[in-house]
Each structure stands twice: as structure tokens, then as C-alpha cells.
C-alpha positions as CSV (number, residue, x, y, z in Angstrom):
1,R,41.4,-40.9,11.4
2,N,42.3,-44.1,13.1
3,S,42.1,-47.1,10.8
4,V,43.3,-50.7,11.2
5,R,46.0,-51.4,8.6
6,D,46.4,-54.6,6.7
7,Y,49.0,-57.0,8.0
8,H,50.8,-59.2,5.5
9,G,52.8,-61.5,8.0
10,E,56.0,-59.5,8.5
11,H,57.9,-60.5,11.6
12,D,58.4,-56.9,12.6
13,P,57.5,-56.1,16.2
14,V,56.7,-52.4,15.3
15,Q,54.2,-53.3,12.6
16,I,52.6,-55.9,14.8
17,E,52.2,-53.6,17.9
18,T,51.1,-50.8,15.7
19,M,48.4,-52.9,14.0
20,L,47.2,-54.2,17.4
21,A,47.2,-50.8,18.9
22,N,45.2,-49.4,16.0
23,L,42.7,-52.3,16.3
24,A,42.3,-51.6,20.1
25,M,41.7,-47.9,19.5
26,F,39.2,-48.7,16.8
27,V,37.4,-51.2,18.9
28,N,37.4,-49.0,22.0
29,K,35.9,-46.0,20.1
30,G,33.1,-48.1,18.6
31,R,32.4,-50.3,21.6
32,I,32.7,-53.4,19.3
33,S,32.0,-56.9,20.6
34,D,34.7,-59.5,21.0
35,S,33.4,-61.6,18.1
36,D,33.3,-58.5,15.8
37,R,36.9,-57.6,17.0
38,I,38.1,-61.0,15.9
39,D,36.3,-60.6,12.5
40,I,37.9,-57.2,12.0
41,F,41.3,-58.6,12.9
42,G,40.8,-61.5,10.5
43,A,39.7,-59.2,7.7
44,R,43.0,-57.2,8.1
45,M,45.1,-60.4,7.5
46,K,46.6,-60.5,4.0
47,G,49.2,-62.7,2.2
48,H,51.0,-65.0,4.5
49,A,49.0,-63.7,7.5
50,A,45.7,-64.5,5.8
51,T,46.9,-68.1,5.3
52,W,47.8,-68.3,9.0
53,W,44.4,-66.8,9.9
54,Q,42.4,-69.2,7.8
55,Y,44.2,-72.2,9.4
56,F,44.0,-70.8,12.9
57,K,40.3,-70.0,12.5
58,L,39.5,-73.5,11.4
59,T,41.6,-75.4,13.9
60,N,42.0,-73.3,17.0
61,L,39.4,-70.5,17.2
62,P,36.5,-72.9,18.1
63,I,38.4,-74.3,21.0
64,L,40.0,-71.2,22.4
65,P,39.2,-70.6,26.1
66,L,37.1,-67.7,27.2
67,N,38.7,-65.3,29.7
68,E,36.8,-64.0,32.8
69,D,34.9,-61.5,30.7
70,G,33.7,-64.2,28.3
71,C,36.0,-63.1,25.5
72,R,38.3,-65.0,23.2
73,W,40.2,-62.0,21.9
74,P,43.1,-62.3,24.4
75,A,43.8,-65.8,23.3
76,V,43.7,-64.9,19.6
77,E,46.1,-61.9,20.2
78,L,48.5,-64.2,22.1
79,A,48.5,-66.9,19.4
80,F,49.1,-64.1,16.8
81,K,52.0,-62.6,18.7
82,K,53.5,-66.1,19.3
83,F,53.5,-66.9,15.6
84,F,54.5,-63.6,14.1
85,M,56.8,-61.9,16.7
86,P,60.5,-62.7,16.3
87,F,61.6,-65.6,18.4
88,H,63.9,-63.5,20.7
89,Y,61.5,-60.6,21.0
90,E,59.8,-61.6,24.3
91,A,63.1,-62.4,25.9
92,E,64.6,-59.0,24.8
93,Q,61.5,-57.2,26.2
94,T,61.7,-59.1,29.5
95,G,65.3,-58.0,29.9
96,K,64.4,-54.3,29.2
97,W,61.4,-54.7,31.6
98,H,63.7,-55.9,34.4
99,A,66.1,-53.0,33.7
100,L,63.3,-50.4,33.9
101,T,63.8,-47.9,36.7
102,M,62.0,-44.9,38.2
103,N,64.7,-42.5,37.1
104,G,62.2,-40.7,34.8
105,G,59.6,-40.5,37.6
106,L,56.6,-42.5,38.7
107,L,54.3,-41.5,35.8
108,N,56.9,-42.5,33.2
109,Y,57.6,-45.7,35.0
110,V,53.9,-46.7,35.1
111,R,53.5,-45.9,31.3
112,Q,56.7,-47.9,30.5
113,F,55.6,-50.8,32.7
114,R,52.3,-51.0,30.9
115,I,54.0,-51.1,27.5
116,Y,56.2,-54.0,28.7
117,M,53.2,-55.9,30.0
118,E,51.7,-55.7,26.4
119,R,54.9,-57.0,25.0
120,I,55.3,-59.8,27.6
121,P,52.1,-61.7,27.7
122,A,53.6,-64.7,29.5
123,A,54.5,-62.7,32.6
124,T,52.4,-64.0,35.6
125,E,50.5,-61.8,37.9
126,R,53.1,-62.7,40.6
127,E,56.0,-61.7,38.5
128,K,54.3,-58.3,37.7
129,W,53.5,-57.6,41.2
130,L,57.0,-58.4,42.6
131,E,58.6,-56.4,39.8
132,L,56.4,-53.5,40.6
133,Q,56.9,-53.7,44.3
134,F,60.7,-54.0,43.9
135,K,61.0,-51.0,41.7
136,I,58.6,-48.3,43.0
137,D,59.7,-46.0,45.8
138,Q,58.7,-46.3,49.4
139,K,56.2,-43.5,49.1
140,A,54.3,-45.3,46.2
141,Q,54.5,-48.6,48.1
142,A,53.0,-47.0,51.2
143,F,50.2,-45.5,49.0
144,L,49.4,-49.0,47.6
145,E,49.6,-50.5,51.2
146,I,47.2,-47.8,52.6
147,K,44.7,-48.3,49.7
148,G,44.8,-52.1,50.1
149,I,45.8,-52.6,46.5
150,K,47.3,-56.1,46.0
151,N,47.6,-56.8,42.3
152,S,49.5,-55.2,39.4
153,T,46.5,-54.1,37.3
154,D,44.9,-52.1,39.9
155,A,48.2,-50.8,41.2
156,L,49.3,-49.4,37.8
157,D,45.9,-47.6,37.5
158,A,46.1,-46.3,41.0
159,L,49.8,-45.2,40.6
160,Y,49.1,-43.5,37.3
161,A,46.4,-41.3,38.9
162,Y,48.6,-40.8,42.1
163,A,51.5,-39.7,39.9
164,L,49.2,-37.1,38.4
165,G,48.4,-36.0,41.9
166,N,44.8,-37.2,42.0
167,D,44.4,-39.8,44.9
168,Q,40.6,-39.9,44.6
169,D,40.8,-40.9,40.9
170,A,43.4,-43.5,42.0
171,C,41.0,-45.2,44.3
172,K,38.1,-44.9,41.9
173,M,40.1,-46.7,39.2
174,A,40.8,-49.6,41.4
175,S,37.2,-49.9,42.8
176,H,35.6,-49.5,39.3
177,R,37.8,-52.4,38.0
178,K,36.7,-54.6,41.0
179,L,33.1,-53.9,40.2
180,G,33.5,-54.7,36.6
181,L,32.8,-51.2,35.3
182,N,34.6,-49.6,32.4
183,S,38.3,-49.2,33.3
184,M,39.6,-45.7,33.4
185,R,42.9,-47.1,32.0
186,N,41.4,-47.1,28.5
187,T,40.6,-43.4,28.8
188,V,43.6,-42.2,30.8
189,S,46.5,-43.7,28.9
């Protein structure tokens, strides 16, 4: 059973990431709306975190920008991480991301790359794309070039399927994302 645990305001990256991952799994299983996700998140805040949430909800939530899907959750998650993650955490994760190699194979590289993207919300699309292009082998680069994939999100989806040996699924993932359909990334990884 997957449940979202209470969060009490500890500055522990493992607890924060676990809580957010459990929330994401819970939301994805139940097809819960953006506003309901934010309400569930707020209900899990206890102690010091509940104090932060009450203040944030009153002062920042109403003015948060909507993303391209009309959601506020990404901005809430970013604010939460900025407040509770240790100060040095993102810099450490950025260093590890830059040190990431394909020594464990393409599939492992794509999985690790995605993990670091969750941990480094400030990374721009250009940074992600350049890092990906610099590290993947020539065969994977040629695959992306042939398929006309030019952004990191579609590239990671396509490379994941490609690494599993399914080129057709790789193309479908990228085209589904462009059409605004449900991303296969949520079901594959």
C-alpha cells in the first residue's frame, strides 16, 4: 500500500524525496487534480512544516504562476524544496549529475539522469540538453538525430525505450508528449 507520510520539517533530502515520490505515486494512481494534490500535500505537513505551509498558502499560493498545463503544483514543489532541502544539496547533486557517465549502460544512465533532474529543479532545458548530448554515445546521438528529437524530456523518454530495444515505443513516447497525451514516462519508470 502506497501512502503519503506526514512531513514534520526535517531538512533531510531522503525524507523529502520519499514524501514527494509517494505523493506522486498516490496522485498518479488516483488521477487526482492539481488542486487536490496541493490539498493532500498541505494535509501531510505537520509541526514546523505545517507552520511553513500555512504561511505559504496565505502569502504565496494565490499568486503562483501556472505552468503550461495550467497547474500550480510544480511551483509549490519547488518552493517546498527550496525551503526544506539543505542549502548545499542542489550544488552537491549538480556535481554528481555532471560526473554521471554511461559506464553502467544507456538504460542506467537515463534512469540516473531523470533522478538528478528531479533533484536539480533549477537546471535549464539548455543545460539538460547539452549535458545529455555530451554524455551519450554516438549511436544514441544518431538515434535522436534520426528521430528529430531536440529536447531533453523527449530524448530521455525515447532513449529509455531505445535502451530497452523498442524503437517504436521510443517514437510513440516522444509523439504522445507533443500531442499532450498521457506520458509513457509515468508508466515506464
